[in-house]
C-alpha positions, -999 to 999 in steps of 0.1 A, spaced: 147 125 -926 177 141 -938 206 129 -918 230 155 -906 267 161 -917 291 180 -898 328 181 -914 361 181 -893 371 210 -911 340 234 -903 346 219 -867 380 233 -869 375 263 -887 350 273 -859 374 267 -830 402 286 -844 376 316 -850 372 315 -815 405 316 -809 415 345 -833 385 365 -817 397 402 -807 375 399 -778 397 371 -763 434 385 -762 461 359 -764 484 382 -739 475 403 -712 473 438 -716 505 463 -705 495 478 -673 490 518 -676 510 542 -661 480 557 -643 478 519 -625 512 517 -613 510 547 -595 508 550 -560 473 553 -547 481 575 -519 503 600 -541 487 631 -528 462 638 -497 436 649 -524 439 618 -550 418 589 -524 388 584 -550 411 584 -584 435 557 -569 406 536 -558 391 536 -594 423 529 -608 427 501 -587 395 485 -592 404 493 -632 436 477 -629 421 441 -613 390 440 -635 420 442 -666 437 415 -643 409 389 -642 401 394 -675 435 385 -686 435 354 -666 405 342 -683 414 346 -714 439 323 -705 423 300 -693 398 299 -727 428 299 -744 445 267 -727 406 250 -732 407 256 -770 442 243 -770 432 211 -754 401 207 -776 426 212 -804 448 182 -793 421 156 -788 401 166 -822 400 136 -838 390 116 -813 361 138 -804 352 145 -845 348 104 -845 326 105 -815 306 133 -827 301 118 -865 291 85 -844 264 98 -823 250 117 -855 248 78 -871 230 67 -841 204 92 -838 196 89 -874 187 53 -867 169 62 -837 148 81 -862 140 52 -887 131 29 -862 106 55 -844 91 55 -880 89 22 -886 74 15 -853 46 42 -861 38 26 -891 35 -11 -873 13 3 -848 -8 19 -873 -6 -14 -890 -23 -34 -858 -45 -12 -842 -65 -4 -877 -102 -10 -863 -114 -29 -900 -80 -45 -913 -59 -48 -883 -38 -76 -865 -55 -73 -837 -89 -73 -852 -76 -102 -872 -61 -123 -847 -94 -116 -824 -117 -134 -849 -93 -166 -856 -95 -172 -818 -135 -167 -815 -136 -191 -845 -111 -215 -830 -131 -213 -795 -166 -224 -813 -146 -249 -832 -131 -267 -800 -164 -265 -779 -183 -285 -812 -155 -312 -810 -160 -314 -774 -197 -317 -776 -190 -343 -803 -166 -361 -779 -189 -363 -750 -216 -377 -772 -198 -402 -783 -185 -410 -748 -222 -410 -735 -231 -434 -767 -201 -459 -757 -212 -456 -719 -249 -460 -725 -235 -490 -748 -218 -507 -723 -246 -501 -696 -273 -522 -725 -247 -549 -736 -246 -557 -690 -285 -555 -691 -291 -576 -721 -265 -602 -707 -283 -596 -671 -319 -604 -689 -302 -638 -708 -290 -648 -669 -323 -639 -659 -342 -659 -683 -321 -692 -678 -321 -687 -642 -287 -679 -634 -293 -656 -604 -254 -654 -596 -246 -643 -631 -275 -620 -632 -263 -608 -599 -230 -599 -610 -239 -581 -644 -265 -559 -624 -237 -549 -600 -214 -544 -631 -244 -519 -643 -246 -502 -615 -207 -493 -609 -209 -485 -647 -237 -462 -643 -222 -445 -610 -190 -433 -628 -202 -414 -662 -173 -404 -688 -189 -366 -680 -215 -345 -664 -240 -341 -694 -239 -381 -691 -245 -377 -657 -271 -358 -656 -291 -370 -690 -325 -383 -692 -312 -418 -705 -288 -421 -672 -316 -412 -649 -337 -440 -672 -310 -465 -668 -307 -459 -633 -341 -467 -626 -339 -499 -645 -312 -511 -628 -333 -503 -594 -363 -523 -609 -338 -555 -619 -321 -551 -583 -353 -554 -568 -363 -585 -591 -329 -599 -580 -337 -593 -545 -371 -608 -544 -356 -640 -563 -335 -643 -536 -358 -639 -509 -379 -666 -526 -347 -686 -531 -341 -687 -494 -373 -692 -488 -376 -722 -511 -344 -735 -496 -348 -732 -456 -380 -747 -443 -385 -743 -404 -409 -764 -384 -423 -765 -349 -439 -790 -332 -455 -797 -297 -472 -823 -275 -480 -826 -238 -445 -838 -229 -424 -829 -260 -413 -797 -281 -398 -804 -315 -379 -778 -335 -362 -782 -370 -345 -764 -399 -343 -782 -432 -319 -770 -460 -329 -781 -493 -296 -786 -514 -316 -781 -547 -338 -752 -548 -365 -743 -577 -361 -711 -592 -394 -689 -591 -408 -675 -621 -400 -634 -621 -423 -609 -610 -415 -586 -636 -419 -592 -675 -390 -615 -692 -372 -609 -721 -380 -646 -737 -411 -655 -725 -417 -695 -719 -385 -698 -703 -378 -724 -679 -354 -715 -651 -351 -751 -636 -329 -757 -605 -298 -742 -588 -279 -757 -562 -272 -744 -523 -240 -732 -529 -248 -712 -560 -275 -692 -536 -247 -689 -511 -221 -676 -537 -249 -647 -550 -258 -639 -515 -220 -630 -504 -212 -615 -540 -246 -591 -536 -236 -586 -500 -267 -596 -488 -258 -631 -470 -262 -616 -434 -298 -600 -443 -311 -632 -461 -296 -654 -436 -308 -634 -405 -340 -658 -401 -318 -686 -403 -292 -671 -375 -319 -662 -352 -337 -698 -353 -302 -716 -347 -299 -691 -319 -332 -688 -304 -349 -721 -313 -317 -746 -310 -290 -734 -291 -305 -717 -264 -327 -750 -255 -298 -767 -254 -280 -745 -232 -305 -739 -207 -322 -772 -204 -292 -797 -215 -306 -825 -193 -338 -827 -216 -324 -810 -251 -314 -837 -279 -298 -830 -310 -302 -848 -341 -288 -845 -375 -299 -860 -406 -276 -866 -439 -241 -858 -428 -226 -874 -466 -211 -849 -486 -227 -820 -501 -219 -830 -539 -243 -863 -534 -269 -848 -510 -302 -834 -518 -306 -815 -484 -298 -816 -449 -317 -808 -413 -312 -803 -380 -335 -808 -352 -341 -801 -319 -362 -823 -293 -372 -813 -260 -385 -845 -237 -378 -838 -200 -350 -862 -185 -340 -875 -223 -314 -853 -232 -281 -862 -239 -269 -844 -206 -236 -832 -226 -240 -796 -231 -208 -789 -249 -208 -821 -273 -240 -808 -283 -234 -772 -290 -201 -783 -309 -225 -806 -328 -248 -778 -337 -214 -755 -350 -201 -786 -368 -237 -789 -386 -234 -755 -393 -200 -754 -407 -204 -784 -429 -240 -787 -440 -249 -748 -443 -215 -730 -448 -204 -760 -469 -166 -761 -459 -160 -797 -476 -176 -786 -507 -146 -770 -535 -151 -753 -567 -134 -727 -586 -164 -706 -587 -174 -714 -546 -138 -711 -533 -118 -690 -557 -84 -689 -539 -74 -652 -546 -104 -639 -521 -120 -654 -489 -142 -685 -497 -181 -680 -491 -175 -704 -458 -150 -682 -444 -173 -657 -454 -204 -666 -439 -181 -682 -409 -165 -649 -400 -199 -626 -403 -227 -650 -394 -211 -678 -378 -192 -655 -355 -222 -639 -339 -242 -673 -336 -211 -683 -319 -205 -654 -296 -245 -656 -289 -238 -690 -279 -211 -683 -255 -226 -656 -237 -255 -681 -231 -235 -706 -221 -218 -678 -193 -255 -669 -182 -273 -700 -184 -248 -729 -176 -213 -717 -161 -231 -688 -139 -251 -717 -124 -230 -737 -117 -204 -718 -96 -196 -743 -71 -212 -730 -34 -187 -746 -11 -148 -752 -14 -154 -790 -27 -172 -778 -58 -150 -755 -68 -126 -783 -72 -149 -802 -87 -156 -776 -112 -119 -783 -130 -140 -809 -154 -167 -781 -164 -136 -755 -171 -117 -783 -193 -149 -790 -214 -157 -752 -221 -123 -744 -231 -123 -772 -252 -156 -759 -268 -137 -726 -273 -106 -743 -291 -125 -761 -316 -147 -732 -325 -116 -711 -331 -101 -740 -351 -136 -741 -370 -135 -702 -376 -164 -692 -355 -141 -677 -330 -108 -654 -327 -83 -654 -298 -99 -624 -288 -132 -639 -288 -124 -662 -256 -153 -654 -232 -154 -689 -217 -119 -694 -208 -117 -660 -191 -147 -669 -170 -134 -704 -159 -100 -693 -155 -115 -666 -128 -135 -692 -114 -127 -682 -79 -133 -648 -83 -172 -660 -97 -173 -678 -69 -164 -655 -40 -191 -633 -60 -214 -658 -58 -207 -664 -21 -210 -623 -18 -242 -624 -31 -256 -654 -12 -240 -639 20 -263 -609 16 -290 -625 1 -292 -647 34 -281 -619 58 -309 -599 42 -333 -620 48 -319 -628 87 -324 -591 90 -357 -588 79 -369 -613 98 -395 -606 128 -381 -634 148 -365 -620 180 -358 -653 198 -330 -646 223 -299 -666 235 -275 -662 266 -244 -647 255 -227 -668 281 -241 -702 270 -227 -692 235 -192 -686 252 -190 -721 267 -182 -733 234 -158 -706 224 -120 -716 233 -108 -678 232 -134 -672 261 -121 -706 278 -85 -694 280 -71 -684 310 -60 -651 298 -84 -649 272 -84 -632 239 -73 -598 250 -107 -592 269 -123 -558 264 -111 -537 289 -142 -513 290 -166 -533 313 -191 -514 298 -189 -532 264 -186 -567 280 -219 -586 270 -211 -618 285 -237 -617 312 -262 -602 286 -289 -620 259 -289 -611 222 -314 -624 196 -309 -653 174 -301 -628 145 -268 -616 161 -258 -650 164 -267 -660 130 -247 -630 112 -217 -638 136 -218 -672 121 -221 -658 87 -190 -639 89 -172 -663 104 -175 -694 85 -174 -667 53 -137 -660 64 -125 -693 73 -135 -700 36 -112 -671 22 -84 -688 41 -86 -716 17 -91 -697 -17 -64 -680 -38 -47 -643 -30 -72 -627 -55 -103 -645 -42 -97 -641 -4 -100 -602 -1 -134 -607 -21 -148 -624 3 -133 -604 34 -152 -571 16 -185 -594 15 -180 -600 54 -176 -562 57 -207 -554 32 -232 -578 57 -222 -558 85 -230 -523 65 -265 -540 55 -269 -551 89 -264 -515 102 -285 -498 76 -310 -521 72 -317 -531 109 -327 -497 122 -346 -488 94 -369 -522 87 -376 -524 123 -376 -488 138 -415 -492 147 -406 -522 169 -374 -510 184 -391 -476 192 -420 -490 209 -407 -518 224 -380 -512 255 -370 -546 255 -360 -550 216 -342 -515 215 -321 -533 245 -318 -562 227 -307 -546 192 -282 -528 218 -268 -559 230 -266 -576 195 -245 -548 180 -221 -549 211 -219 -587 207 -213 -584 170 -184 -560 179 -169 -582 205 -170 -608 181 -152 -590 152 -126 -581 178 -118 -613 184 -113 -622 144 -74 -614 145 -70 -643 174 -96 -667 154 -74 -663 122 -42 -666 130 -29 -674 101 -48 -646 80 -60 -648 45 -42 -650 14 -39 -613 2 -40 -595 32 -16 -588 56 -44 -586 85 -79 -594 88 -96 -565 112 -126 -545 112 -112 -516 128 -137 -488 113 -169 -515 115 -166 -521 153 -167 -484 164 -195 -479 140 -216 -508 153 -209 -495 192 -219 -461 180 -252 -477 165 -257 -495 199 -250 -464 220 -275 -443 199 -304 -467 204 -297 -472 242 -294 -434 247 -330 -432 223 -345 -455 249 -333 -442 277 -340 -406 270 -377 -423 259 -381 -436 295 -370 -403 310 -397 -385 293 -423 -407 305 -413 -407 340 -409 -368 339 -446 -367 327 -458 -392 357 -441 -365 384 -459 -335 360 -488 -350 374 -476 -338 410 -481 -303 402 -449 -290 417 -458 -306 451 -474 -276 462 -503 -278 489 -495 -315 496 -512 -312 531 -545 -312 512 -553 -346 514 -567 -344 475 -531 -333 467 -512 -355 484 -535 -385 469 -526 -371 430 -489 -370 441 -488 -398 456 -506 -418 424 -476 -399 405 -447 -412 428 -460 -445 429 -461 -444 390 -426 -433 389 -418 -462 410 -436 -489 388 -424 -477 356 -387 -477 373 -394 -514 382 -412 -523 354 -381 -511 337 -354 -528 359 -375 -559 356 -375 -556 317 -334 -548 312 -321 -569 340 -324 -601 317 -311 -584 287 -284 -560 292 -251 -566 307 -249 -556 343 -230 -528 340 -248 -514 313 -278 -521 332 -270 -502 364 -261 -472 344 -291 -471 328 -316 -472 354 -289 -447 372 -296 -426 349 -332 -426 351 -333 -427 386 -306 -397 389 -332 -374 364 -360 -385 385 -345 -377 418 -328 -343 401 -362 -330 394 -380 -342 429 -353 -317 443 -357 -288 419 -396 -290 422 -393 -289 462 -368 -263 465 -388 -242 444 -416 -243 475 -410 -209 495 -436 -220 523 -436 -256 537 -458 -259 567 -453 -289 593 -479 -310 583 -469 -300 545 -432 -309 552 -439 -348 568 -461 -351 538 -438 -341 515 -409 -367 531 -439 -391 528 -436 -386 491 -399 -387 484 -398 -417 508 -420 -436 479 -389 -433 457 -366 -453 484 -386 -482 467 -362 -479 439 -332 -486 461 -333 -526 459 -327 -524 419 -288 -514 429 -285 -538 459 -264 -564 438 -242 -538 422 -217 -538 447 -192 -558 431 -193 -536 399 -185 -507 417 -155 -519 432 -144 -532 398 -149 -496 384 -133 -478 413 -104 -501 418 -83 -487 445 -106 -460 452 -134 -480 464 -145 -475 498 -171 -497 507 -197 -472 498 -235 -474 489 -237 -486 451 -267 -466 443 -246 -435 450 -218 -446 422 -247 -448 397 -271 -421 405 -249 -393 416 -280 -370 429 -292 -398 452 -275 -388 486 -286 -353 484 -324 -363 476 -318 -389 511 -304 -360 528 -336 -334 512 -358 -366 526 -341 -361 559 -343 -324 560 -381 -320 558 -383 -344 586 -354 -331 607 -355 -304 638 -337 -270 632 -310 -283 656 -302 -314 641 -303 -298 602 -275 -279 622 -256 -303 639 -251 -325 605 -246 -288 588 -217 -283 611 -201 -321 607 -202 -315 571 -229 -339 561 -248 -314 543 -223 -307 514 -241 -319 487 -262 -287 488 -250 -251 475 -255 -224 506 -279 -209 485 -298 -241 484 -298 -249 520 -308 -213 531 -334 -213 511 -346 -248 523 -347 -233 556 -366 -203 549 -392 -224 534 -396 -247 565 -386 -226 593 -402 -193 603 -384 -163 607 -369 -160 643 -338 -145 654 -324 -184 654 -333 -186 621 -314 -155 610 -284 -167 633 -282 -201 617 -286 -187 582 -256 -164 585 -233 -193 596 -247 -214 563 -236 -185 546 -204 -186 556 -200 -222 539 -197 -254 546 -167 -265 572 -133 -266 552 -117 -297 565 -147 -317 554 -152 -299 520 -114 -306 516 -115 -341 526 -145 -345 500 -128 -330 470 
């Protein structure tokens, strides 16, 4: 490209040419005459004046434009030098940019050429470099694999040499190294190679060979013996310190080699190194627990421990531990025997006294420590568990004196635990024996609770219902003999002083009181447990007694009443406990049974009500046989009705005889009164249903009612009780009226059946028939007496109501 050249002179000439152009005058034109003439010089010159004005205006504008142009050109000429230099510099830059663009086009052409371009050359070089790098990596991987396999092969060769010479410890170490090396291949190719799989399989077979050899070595080292005769049982475990190395099952690298012997510590070292000690020595662990320690603990008076070769390991050929079971020939010192067993394990099996750089290295836990922690600890914890279960739990005292004597056993147990911790078999976190003996008072109370409930259950389930009079028991009760008593029960219904109870109730109360007295001598932690045990016994009695003896209590009225008395008696004795234990028991502000006492009374009342209801049903069935007392004047009917009423009287008197010797007087009279009240109400109801009663029939009905009067003698002795119950309201009344509210009405009905109309009205006017409603009395009169003006008049009088004054007096 040819560069563009513009000289300054040519540019100046161009500007001057523009300035000299005739089209651009430098001075404004002279105004014409017409232009200066007035626009409105004549009336007829409006259009010409306007045209001249426009022409003049255009000329003025043109002049102004020319003036401005001239000023612009003058300004350019004043800055011509600077403008010229800038213009020339711009032209030079344009030439350079054009040159650079031309060179860029040339370089692009050389780079993108598909055959000889730079891009193609670079791509080819990169591909070649990648192929070379891949081949180098493959070569390095192969080299690393060869080195890896060479290391494994060297290790396996050492393994074969050690196995040939019977050096099981070193062989085990080699197989561990080989397995570890194979587990970390240098690259994925080596990991997936056939050689790696083959070597891994070979290592597995070698590991199996070592495992089999270890099994054989352990079997050759440890021997178990068991023998028995008529009286003795003998268990023995023998440890051989010099162990024959068995021949290998797999082909050996050098045939005919003789392994010889290895020592027990070398076998222990190999077991711990290969982390199989727990597995291989598990039979020994089980034997020591089940055939040595457990018999010693369970039968310490019949078992004796024998230990042979207690000398040092270095000079010994072996050792043994024996247990002989011979009744009556044991050492009797359980804790000493157990400690001897563990000292044997620690010294003769785990070799705590043997020291060598190979067996007990200083930079890690020794084999003795490892075995003691992982195997010995299991044995020790199991032994402590068995001591707790089979010995300490069985020696928990059953009385306070025994609890004090337990201190020597507690001391021996904690001493054994201290020794086991010192030997390393246990840690401070494993102090189960100390925990048990420190809480012996709790175990004592738990044992007492179990015993109490077991004995209580036996008493409750017993079929023995022998009875005893409460008043005979009260003779020896200081609280009952005090003048003011212990706060005697205000409710005379609950007073059982004159009743009978079963021996069961007395035994239950005796158990509760003796347990509470023992609780008073225990610690604050233990005492409440015994108190809760007595509550559990009460709950057991309430739950089990009605269920286990349900049939007897239901079918035998006397037993049901006896159970009522038992519940009331136990409740009474529980109410006395605060007075009996004035100082209370440790850990409790007050000994009370505020929830148990009402529960016992409710249970008693439930069974009494059930029995009364059952007897009521029987009495009602007897009255059902009277057929509503219809046509009682017929002899055959009267005979049936008479038998029914006599049956009622018989049942009632039988109950009176059965219950009187059992129930307290007030309860007895109330129960009988409730039954007789139901009977009299039923008879009144049946008689009031009759609508037509002849004179003869009226006499017959009165006779039938009179049969029930034989029941009155059951209440002859109830007067004092009524007087106590009514207090100031007592008015020397017939006691039967207090217990049988409907009895007076029944008596009046019997009289009405025999009285004349006039006598009835006399009694009515005297207010003596107030027990009857007006409708009842009118119905009876209509049934007994014929319809006459007198009956009508008297009925009208009755309908006016009973005499007011008497009624008021009665209310």
